[in-house]
N, C-alpha and C positions, 0 to 999 in steps of 0.2 A: 412879236417874238418868234422864236424858232421851235420846231418840234421834230424829233427824229425818233423812229421806232426801230429797234433791233430785236428779233425774237429772243426771249429769255431775259434780256437786259432792257426790255422796252421801258419799264418803269425807271430804271436807273438813268437812262438817257432822257426820258420825258421829264422827270423831276429836275434834271440838270438843266435842260434846255428850255423848259417852259417856266421856268423859275416859279367694389364687391366682387365677385367672381362671376364670370360669364355663365349663364344658365344653360344647361343642356336641355332642360325641360321647360315648356312654356308656362308653367305655374310659378315663375320666378318671383312675381310680386310678393307672394306670401313669405319668401325668404329674404326680401329686401324691404323691410318695414321702415316707417318713418324714424323709429328709434335706431334701427340699424344704420340708416344714413347719417344720423347725428353722431354715432359712435365710430364712423370710419376714421382710421388713422391717416393723418397727412404729415408730411415732412418738409414741405416747400417753404413754410413761413419761418421756422426756427432752425431748420436742418436737423431736427430730431423728431421722433414720433410724438404726436399729440392728437387728441380727439378733435374732429371737426367742430363739434359744439363748443369746445373750449379754446378755439383759435381766434386771437384778436386781430383779424385781418379779413378783407373782402375776398374770401377764397371760395370757389366752387370746385366740386369734384365730379368729373364725368366718369362713371364706372364702366367696367367692361360690359355689364349687362345692358346699359343704356346704349353704348356704341353698337352692340350686336342687334338690338331691337330697333334702332333708328334706320338701319339700312345703309348707313354711311359706307362709302367705298374708298375713302382716303382720310388721312389725318385732318386736313383742313375741314372736310365735311363733318368729322366728329367734333371739331371745335365749335361748330355752330350750337352744339348742345350746352355750351357754357354761355349763359345769357349776359355775362359781364364782359364779353368780347364783341367786337365788330368783325365779322367775317364776310368778305365779298369775293365772288369769283369773277375774274376778268375775262377769261377765255377757257379753252380746253384744258390748259395746264396752269394758268396763272391765278394766283390767289393773293389777297391782301388780308392781313390779320392784325388787329390792334386792340389795345385796352385804353380807355379814357382818352381817346383822340390821337392825333398825329398819324392818321391812316395814310399810307402811301404804298405803291408797289416797290419802294425801296425803304419801307418802314424800319426805323432803327432804334426804337425805344421799348422794345419788348425782348426779354431774354428767354430763349427757348432751349430746353434740355431734353435729351432722349437717353434714358437710363444713365444719367450722370454726364453725358457728352453735351457740350455746348455746340450748337449747330449754326450760329450765325457766321457770316463771311466778313472778313476785314475789308472786302471791296467796298461795302456800303453799310456795314454794321447791322445788316438784316438777314433775312432767311429766304433761301430759295425753296419755297414750300413744296414744289412739285417733286423734289428729290428726297423728301422726308417720308419714309414709309416703313411699315411692318406688315406682317400678317396680322390683321386687326383682331382676330380671335385670340391672339397671344398677348394683347394689351391688358394690363391689370387695372390701370386708372390713368386719368389725366387730371392733374391738379392745376387750377387756373387762378392766379392771384391777379387782381386788378389793384394797382397801386405800387409804389416803389418797393423794391426788394434789394437795394444796393448794399444794405448794411451786412447782409450775409452772402449775397451772390455777386456783388460787384457791379462794374460798369455795364451799361446797357439795360439793367433792370430798373428802368426809369419809370414807366407806366404800368409795368406788369411782368409776371413770370409764368411761363408755361413749363410744367415738368411732366413729361410723358414717361411712364414706367410700365415695363413689360412684366409678365408673370415669371416666376421662377421656373426652372426646368422641371422641378418636382411637381408643379401644378399643371404641367402640359404633357402628361404621359400618354402614350398610345398614339394612334393614327388620327389625323384630321385631314380630310380631303374635301376640297370645295371647287366648284366651277359653275359657269353660267355665262350669260351675255344678254345684250339688249340693244337698244337704239343708240344711246350715247356711250354707255359703258359696254362696249361692243362685245368683248370677250375677255374672260379671266379664268385663271386656275391657280390653286394653291395647294401645297402638300406640306404637312409637318408630321414628324415622327419624334416622340419622346421615349427614352429608354433609361435603363438603370444599369450601372456597373458596380457589382459588389453591394455593400449595404448602404453607402453614403454618397455615391457619385451619381448624379442625375444629369441627363443631357437632352437636348433637342436639336434637330436640324430641320430647316424649312427652305422652301422655294416658292416663288410666286411670279406670275406674269399677267399683264393686262394690256389691253389696247383701248384707247378712247377716241371717239369720233371728234371731227373738227367742230368748232363753234360756228355760229352763224353771224353774218354781218348785218347791220341795220337795213341795208338795201335789199336783203333777201338772199344774197350770194352766200355760198359756203366759204368759210375761212380756210386757210391752209395750215391749220395747227393740229391736225390729228397726230397722235403720238403713241408710243408704247414704252413699257418699262418692265424689266426683269430684275428680280432681287433674290438673294439667298443668304443664309447665315446659320449660325449655331449659337448655343449657350450651354455652359456646364456650370453646375452648382454642386459644391461638395462641402461637407463638414470635415475639416481637417483634424479637428479635435473637439472636445466638449465646448471649448470657448471660441474656436476659430472657424470661420466660413470663408470660402473662396468662390468667386464668380469670374468666369472667363467667357467673353462673348464677342462675336464679330459679325459683320455684314459686308456683302459686296452687291453693287447695283449698277445698272446701266440703263439709260433712257435716250430716246432719239425721237425727234420731230420730223415729220415727212416734208416739211418746207425746204426748198432749196433756193438759195439767193446767190452765193458767190462760189466760184471754183468748185461747183458740184459738191459743196459742203452743206451738211445738215446740222442744225443745232443738236448737240449731244452732251451728255454728262456721264462720266464714269467715276466710281469711287469705292473706297472700302474703309473700314475701321475695325480696330480690335481693342478691347478694353479688358482690364483685369481689376478686380476689387477684392481686398482682403479686409475682413471685419473681425475684431476681437471683442467679445463681451465679457468683461471682467465680473460684473455683477448686474443686478437690476438697475443700478444707479450709475454705471460707468461702462462706456464702450468707446472704441476708436476704430477708424477705418483709414485705409490708404488705397487710393485709386490712381491708375495710370492708364492713359489711352493714346492711341495714335490714329489720326484720321487723315485721309487723302481724298481730295476732290479734283477732278479734271474736267474743265468746262471749255467747250468749243462752240463759238457762235459766229455765223456769218454776219459781217458788218457791211451794210449797203453804203453807197457813196453819201458823203455829207453834203446836203444840198440846201442852198438858201435862195429863195425867190427863183427857183428853176435853174440856178447856176450851181453845178457841182464844184465844191471846194476840195474834194478828195476823191479818190477812186474807191472801189469796193475792196473788201479783203476779209480776213478771218481773225477774230479776236479769240485768244486762248488764255486760260488761267489755270495753273496748277497750285493748289494750296495744301501744304502739309502742316499739321498741328500735332504737337506733343504736349500733353497736359498731365501734371502730377498734383494731386490733392490729398491733403491729410486733414482729418478733423477728430476732435476728442470731446465727448459729452461726459460730464460727471456732476455729481451733487457736492456742494461745499457747505457743510453744516446742514441745518435743518431748513434753511430759508433760501438758499441759492442753488439754482440749476444752471450750470455753465456750459457753453459750447464755444470752442475756439478752433482755429485751424490755420494752416498755411498752404499756399499754392504757388505753382510756377507753370507758365504756359509759354511755349515757343512756337511761333508761326513763321513759315517760309512761303512767300507768295511770289511765284514766277509768272509774269505776265508776258504774253506774246501780242504785242500791239498790232492794231489794224490801222489803215490810213485814217479812218473816220473816228477811231476811239483809241486813246492811248493813256498810259500812265507814265509820268516822267521818270519814275524810279521802277524800272521793269523787274528788278530782282530785289525783293525786300525781305529781310528777316527781322522780327521783333520779339522782344521778351516782355512778359508781364509777370511781376512779382506781387503777391498779395498775402494779407493776413487779416483775420477777423476775430472778434471777441464779442460774445453776447451773454448777458446774465439776466435770468428771470428771478426776481426777488419776491418772495412771499411776504406781503405786507400784512394781510389778515388771512389766516389759514382758511382755505376753501372759499374765500370771498374776493379779496383784492390782490392782484399781482402786478408788478411793475417790471417791464423788460427794457433794458437799454444795451446799446452796443454800437459798434462801428466796423467797417471794413476799410482798410488802408491798402491802396494799390500803387504800384509804380509802373507807368507805361513809358515806352521810348518816345512817344509824341509829346506828352504833357507833364511828365514827372509824377509827383505824388498826387493822389486823389483820395479824399477822405469822405466817407458816406455814413454819417451816424443816423441813428433812429432811437426813438423812445416810444413805448407802447404801455398802456394801462388796460387791465382787464378787471371788470367788476362782475362777479356772479351775483346777480340780484336775488335769484332763487336758484334752485337746482336746475331749472329748465330755461332760465332767461339770463342772457349775458349782454352787458354793454361794454364797448371798447372805444379807445381813441388812440391816435398816433400822430407823431410829427417826424418827418423823414427828409433826408437830403440824398439825392442821387444824381449821377452824371452819365452823360453819353459821350464817350471819348471819340476823338476824330477817327474817321475812316479814310480809306485811300481816295475816295471821291473828294472828300473835303480838302485833302492835302495835295494830291499830285495828279488829278485828272487833267487831260488836255483834249479838247475837241475843236477841230480835227487834230491829228497828231502834231507834235512839235516840229515836224519837218515841213509842215505847211507854212506859207508866208504869213497867214492870218490865223491865230488861235482864237476861236470864238468863246470858248469856256475854259477856265483854268481854276485849279485848286489854289489854296493859300497855305503856304508852309507855316504860317503863324496861326492857323485855325486852332482854336482851343475847345475845351470840352463844353458841351451844353449842360445846363444845370436846372434842377427843380427843387423847390421846397414844397412838401406836400403835407396838408393837414387833413386828417380823416376822423370820422365818427361812425360808429356802427352798432348794430344790434343783431343778435342771433337768438332765436327762442323756439322751443317746442310748445305750441299753444295748447294743443290737445294731443291725444295719443295718435291721431291721424292727420295732424296739420302742423307744419313748421314754416317758419318764415325767417328771412335774413334781409337786412337793409344796411346800406352804407352810404355815406355822403362824403364829398371831398372838395377841397379847394386847393388848387395847385398854382404856384408862382414859378414861371419859367424865365430864364435869362440866358443870354449868349447863344440863342438858337440860330441855326444857319440862315443866312440871307444871301442875296445875289447883288453885287455891286458892279457899277460901270467904271471902266478905266478912263483916264483922261483921253480926249480925242487923239488918235494916232497922227503924228505930224505929216505923214505921207498921204494916207488915205482919208484922214479926218474922221475916222470911225472910233466909237468908244469901246473898243475891244482890247483885251478879252474881258468878258464878264467873269467875275471871280467871286469866290465864296468868302464871306466874313461872318462874324458873330453879332449881327446888329439887331436881331429880334428879341423882343421881350413880350410877356403877356401872361394871361391867367386862364384857367379853366375851372369849372365847377360842375357838379352834377350829383345824381343819385342813382343807386342800383338796388333793385328789389328782385327777390326770388322767393318762391314758395312751393311747397309740395303738399298735396292733399290726396288722401286715399279714402274716397267716399265708401268704397266697397272693397272686400278682400281681393277681388279680381280686377280692380280698376284703380289706376293711379294717375293723377294730374300733376304737372309741373309747369309753372309759369315764371316768366321773367320780364322785367322792364328796365330800361336805362334811359336817363335824360342826361344830355351833355350840352353845355354852353362853353364856348371858347372864343378868345380873341387874342390874335397875335398882331404885333405892330412893330415898326422900327423905332428904336430909342430916339428920343429927341436929338436932333442934329445928325442923324444917320439916315441911311436910305436902303430900301429893298425893292428890287425891280419887280417882284411878284406881290407887293403889298401884303405880305404875310399870308397869302392864300395857299402856299405850298404846304402849309402845316395844318390845314383845317378841313380836309376832305372827309368830314365825318357827319353821319346822320345825328340830328338833334334828339330824335326819339326812336326807340326800337322796342318791340315787345314780341314775346313768343309764348306759345302754349303747346305742351306736349301731352299726349294721352297714350297710356299703355294699358291694354286690356287682355286678360286671359280668358278665352271663350271656351265653351264645351268642345268636345271632340278633338282636344289637343291643338286647338287653333289659338293664334294670338294676333291681335289687330292693334297696330301702333301708328300714330299720326303725329306730325309736327307742323304747326302753322306758325309762320313768322311774318311780321310787317316791319319794313324798314323805311324811315323817313327819307326825303330827298337828300342828296348828297351834294354839297357845294364843291366844285372843282376849279382849280386854277387854270384859266384859259388865257395865258400871256398876261397875267396881272389883272384879269377881269373874272368875275364870278360867272361860272356856268353850272348847270345842275344836272345830275342824274336823277330821273323821276323817282318818286317813292314807289314801292311795290309791295305786294303780298304774295306769299307762295305757300304751297302745301305739299308735304311728302307723306306718303302712306306706305306701310309695309304690312303685308298679310303673310303670316307664317303658319306652317302645318308640320307637326311632328308625329307621323303615324306610328313610328316605333322609336325607342330611346336613342338609337344610334343614327337615325336619319331625320333630316329637317329640310323642308322645301319652302321657299319663300318667293313672293312676287313684290317688287318694289317699284313705286312710282315717284318720281322726283320732279319738283317744279311744275306741278300739275295744273296750276291756275292760268298759265300763259303758254302759248306756243313757243315764245322766246321773250326774254326781257334783259335789259342791261342792268348791271350792278355797280360798275365802276368805270371811270374813264370819260374823257371829253366826248360828247355825243355828236354824231354826224353820220353820213351814209356808210362810212367804212368802220364805224365803231362796232365793237364785238358784243354779242349777246349770248345769253345762256339759254339753251333749249330745254324743253320738256323731255324727260327721259323715262323709260321703263326697262327693267331688267329682271330676269329670273335667276335664282340661285339654288343650288343643291349642296348640302353639307352632309358628309358621312363621318361619324366619329366612332372610334373603337378602342 
């Protein structure tokens, strides 16, 4: 088969062609007890606040304190703290993130939101992780759901939902200045100032910049993917009245990689967003919100010639994409009688995607506008007061590609005791077609032979998911959560051969169809133990088994392997210690099983690996903190994803120092 790599869209082409509050003091563990963790409020499961301990879902929360103490330098690194995710680094800027399988660098079954903004691209229904960023100290929490969330969040919430939430401007007052550098995270600086206007208007402004070193190739050479990024933004929160609050926020960012391929062009991304959210709280049992945002991203990628067997089928060029998104969302929470807690909402999203094709990579519809209409309803019914609750609901969407999509779910929660809860769920979710599925062309349509093509009849991928789970606080210092799942997939993307061309006798183009079906099942375990007031341990384990195959009478060129690049086993252990003399010592150990990769329809493996990150922090005075962080300390370099060979990319050991001043 064929393989082509283009910086930034390497996975897109490869998959196509290969067929609490952040702590200022280091004694934070005393302020984040096991009970506090259980009582954290989450909103991602039902779109209304509920205690983590009472949530009938496989959800984990990464707190601001955890992110701070882990030494994470990016959002994908922070996501490693959620043990129900698979997170792998491809190179200096590339990441793959998934839940419950289907890992790919064009992963498309995970819905990701940042402060209410959906950040996936309609190019492949996935996320460009390198351009999702914040000043990490301003994050409040990351809620991670493994399992479908389509009944409230809609399409693409197939295997999970990630909801990244920043702190309010009221909670980020004063100065925050940080800076440092090291071997891989070469240099960085950040500045934030939060202030107040009058009695009820709080604001913050921030800016940050960093530069990362290139990754290493398996043959020992240095890759050419070193890059830098700058970002700035603002947030304003105000109480308009005793019942009404208003939030306005926005960000601007730019990133560039040092590699040059064509026409002196470097891969770069520019973008900005602005969001407004109005919330009215009528009573303790009723509130509503209206949110509107605009998001623009501008992507420029050099596209090298399309080559097969040493023969170029196209010249080099530059691929460009400008995506505008306008999204309007309304929701209303209220109680109906004594037994019903209802949430419902309506939404509209318009996307305009303007593609500048390259000779080697093109989309047949270069200028595409699409509308998405949606509505959802969910009702939590009290069956037995304080004991048994039943939740049912659905989301209905209308897309320009597939028309109406219905995504229902039903959940039951049984509070066995005050500290132990059992839950179960049955859900249906869909992944709607992306532009790759419908109108990709490689090389471009002006070439005499198109090797890969989309299918205008490509329909939505579907899953029916069955889940059982338990969450409990065993003792005052120990809690545990467990979930199991069995998923049935249908109409998953496959690659088919065309009848042989009458002139050349070749079976091109290869085109996408919905020929795959299969199942997956697994378990997820997580636990927190605080043996001493100054020492806390958190562990996690996941097991995943999956099988994808072509339906009887159909064909897939990749034998279902494009959808199963997932480790069967993963486990992690994190330790947080508050030491004397204002010192903190934090460590994260992780082990990842070997990863099967699709190598032109044949299985190849990324070797299993173990890694260790350590952070030593010192806070000599309340306003000053100094830390030293070591990442990937067990190996000089190691691979985490991709077909292995002399030119495969590896992740190197890194050390950096950081200074933070707050006032």
